Each structure stands twice: as structure tokens, then as C-alpha cells.
N, C-alpha and C positions, 0 to 999 in steps of 0.2 A: 424425514431428516431433522424437521423443526426448523426454527428460524430465531436465532442462528442454528446451525449445525451443530449436533452434537457428535464429541469426538468418538465415542463408543458406536454410534450408530455408523458413521463415515468409516470407520474400520470395518464394520461388519460388511457394510456395502461393498468396498473395496475388494475384501475377499471373497464373496459372494461372486462378484462379477470379473474379476480376475481372469484374463483369458478369453474373454466372451468376444464376441463379434462386435464390428465397429458401430452399429447401430446401437446396441446397447451401451458400450462407453461413451456414446454422444451422449445418451439421454443422463448418463451419470453426470457428466461434466456439466450437462446444462442445469440439474437439480442442484450440483454443488453450487453453481453460479449465483440460483435463486435463493438460496439458505442463506448464502454468506457466513462469516465469522471466521474466526482464526482456523477452526476446526476444517471446515470446507477449504480453505487456502491450502492447509497440510495436505488435504486428500488430493488437491489437484496437483501435489508434486509427482505423485506416481503415473498420471495421466499424461504430464508434459513429456515424461520419458519412453511413451509409449512407441512402439515400432511403426504405427500408422499416423502419418503425418495429419490425418483429417482429425485424428482423434487429439493431435497433440496442438492442433489448432484451436478447437474447441476448449480444450484445456486453457490457452493462453486468454481468448476472450472470456472465459468463466472468471479467470482471475483478475481480468480489468474489470469485470462486472462487479464483482467483491470489493474492490478498490483498496484494500489494504496492501501497504508495503510491507514486504514479506521476504527476509533476507535469502532463503532457499529459491523462493520462485523467482527474485531477481537475479541469481545465479543461473537458474535454469533458461531465462530470457535473454541474457547475455551470450549464452552457448549457443541458442539459436540463431542470435543475429549475427555470430561468428562464422555461422555455414552459409556463404554466399547464395547459393542455390537451393536453400531450404524452402520447400513449398509453404511453411507456416510464417515466414517471415513478415508479412504484414499482420497477421494476429499476434505474433511476439511483440512488435511494436505497439500494438494496441493494449499491450498487456504492460509494457514499457511504462506508458504515461501512467499507469497506477501504481505500479510497485517499485518504479526507479528512483533513483537519488541524483546527484548532483554529478557524480561519477559518469553518468549516462549520456548526459547532455552530448558530449563530442562524437560518441557514436550515430547520435540522433542526427546532428548537423551533419554529418559525412552522407550518411544515407538520403537526406533530404537533397543533399545539393550535389548528388551523382547522377548524371544525364543518363548513364549506363543502366540506372535501376527502372524496375517496372513502374510505372506511373502510380499504380495503387499503392506500391511499396512507400514511395517516396510520399504521397499523400500522409500515408499512416504516420511516417516518421515527423511530418509536421504536427499532424493531431498529439503525437506523443510529447513534442516540444510544448505544445500548449497545455496539456494535461500537467505536465511537470512544472510548470513554470507558474501556470495560472494566469499567462500573458495571452492575450486576443489577438496577436500579430499577424499580419496577411502572409500566406504560403510564399513568401520571398527569401530566400536564403540569406541575401545580403542583408535584410533587416535583421535575422536571427543571429548573424554571425557578429554583428554590429552589439547586439544586446549582449552574446555571451562573452565578447570581448570584454565588456566592461564589468558584468555581474561575475563571471569567472574568475577575473581578478580581485573584485574589489568585496564579492560578497562572503567569502570565508572569513575575513578578517571582521566583517561586519556581525557575524555569528559570533565570532571569538569575543569582541567587544559585549554583545548582548549577554553572553553569558556571564562575563566580569561583573557587568552593572547588574544582574540579575543577583549576582551572590552579593555584593559589596553595598548597593546602593538602595533601601528599601523603598525610599520616596519615587524611585525610578524603576521600580520591579515590574509593575504593570506594564509600562511602557517596553520594556525588556523582552517581557513574555509574547507582547503583541509581535516585535520583530524576528523572535525565534519562531513563533506560529508559522510566521510568513516564509520565513528562510530555512527552517530545520531541515527541507530537504536538500540541501546543498550539503550540508556535514552530519547527515541525518545519525550516523553511530557514534559522534560525539555528541550531538543532543540528547540522543536516547540514553548514555550513559549519566550525562548530568540529569537528566529527569526523572531517574531510578533513583538516584540520591535525594533530590529534593522531595520525590514524594514519601520520604522516610524522615523528612526534617521535623525537628520538633514543633515548629512554627506552624500553626495552621493555615496562615496567610502563604507562606511559602506553598506547602502543599497545594493550596486551591490554584495558586498560579501556574504551579507544575502542571495541573490535571488541566488546565486551558491548554498548555502547549502540547500535553500528550494526545487532547482529541484531535489538534491541528495536525499534528504529524501524520496520521492516519497508520501508524506504526503499531504491527502486530506484536512487536515486541513488548509494548508497553501495557499490551491487554491483563496479563498475569497481576501486575503492581497495581492497576487501577481497581482488580477485583479484589485484592488484599485491603484496600482503602473502603470499598463498598463493604467487605464484610468485617469491618473492626468496629466491634460493638463500642468501644469507647472513642471512636472518632465523632467529631462533631458532625450534626446533622446537616450541615449546609455543605460539607467538604463531601461528606458521603453522596449526597444529592448531586454534588459536581461531577464526581466520579462515574457515577450511574449515567448522567447526560453524556459524559465523554463515550461510555462504553457504547450506549446507542449509537453515536454518532460513528464509532469504529464499525457497527452493524453486531458487535459482541455481546448485545444484551435484547432481548426478547421485546420488542414493541408490544404495546397492550392489545388486546382485541386483534392481534394478527392470525389469519387462519395458518395452520401449519402445512409445510410443504409437504406434498406426498413423495413417497421411495420413486424413484425413477423407472423401476422396472417391474413389471407386474405379470407373474406366470399363471 
């Protein structure tokens, strides 16, 4: 598969193992999780739709391991959490912490505070809240509800203000970039659109700041744009190096001197 996984290899493996037994698909999910990168996340989309709940759960855990915020996987997780008796509910919550955004906090709060939920599922919901927010609060629903009552109301406005500051106040651009890096998950789609524009800005300082935000978002949507920066021979060397660092942070650039991940099924 490579690290990160190569799209053509992922497609070949999915085709080869489509319709196979559960153990083979579980190994494939595990290998995708180990390889990481956008292509591996894309490959998991087929496995999260498998008819076997064990395979779906393994795919959600692999998505959590990859750690990219991936729009289609996010939709799949939301669908799974809407199924009250889904066997993979805890695994879907594990994935939610990695792929989710601000719109997913209410469902995680609902599950965490529901006494009729299985204990493991409620713990998974608290873990998802921690992963989404970066907060290390205890597993007490009252504390999390107070936190969200404040951030859920004020956070989006802070994101909007930071975007305006980034665009209009060069002296405060780095401060705004730091705020957006921390809070982008609240309005991920909005921040992504602006980062794409900023990566194409004529000012290299704007591009460099946008790269820092892109790395912090963990968004798979921004990988292609970062790759374009890296591949632009006319780009400043420091900007290209920053883009390479962001891609490595996203697991979308092969680390130096790491062994290749073997294919999951040997016959």
C-alpha cells in the first residue's frame, strides 16, 4: 500500500477483495488505517458501507487512526449514529472525534448524556468530544454542556472575526491564523474555502500563514491545494517547505526512511 497509501493501489485492493469474507476485509481495513493519507480514507468509504457490522466498525476505527477530517466519511459516521441500535455505534463515535466538525458536537453531547445508552458508547461519546475540541474535561455531561453553551454560541463569531482580521490586518495575521488553527473545526467548510483562496494569494506571507492553518485543520480537502504549492517550481523555497511540513502532518507525504506497509492479504 505504501505510506501514505497510493490511490491506484487502494483501488486495486478494493477491487480484488470486494465480496470476500469478513477476515479479509478486516485485514484490508487495518492496512488502510496503518497506511494513512487521503487515498486510504477514500478507500474506507466502501468498507463503512459493508453489510457486515464488524467490517464497518473496523473501517470506522481505521478512519479514526488516519485522523483526517474527510467530508464523506463524516457523512457516513453521522448516518451510523442516527441508527439507534447500530452495532458499530462506539466505533463510529471513535471516528467522529477524528473526522467530525462543530456540527457533530450536539449528537455527541446527546449520546454522552443519555442514561439509556450502553456505557461503552457513552464513554466513546466523551472521547469524541475530547478529540473534537482538544479539551481534556472529565466525563461529566454537565461540564461539557456548559462548555458548549459558551463555545457553540460565541465560537463561530470568533472564527468569522479571525477570517476578517486575517484578510484585512497584516499586522495581526499570524494571531488570526493561530485562532483559525484552533477553532477551524467549528466552521470547517467556511475556513476551508478561505484557505483555498489564501493559498493562491500573490503574497507569500499570506500563503505561508494559510499553510499553517491548513495543517491544523487536518482537512483532506486541502491536500490537493498543498500539493500544488509543493509542486510549484516558482514558489519560494520556505513556502514549499512549509507546505511539505503541513502535508506530512496530515499524513499525506511519505516520511523519510519509513518502511512500506505490506498489502493486507497474501494468498
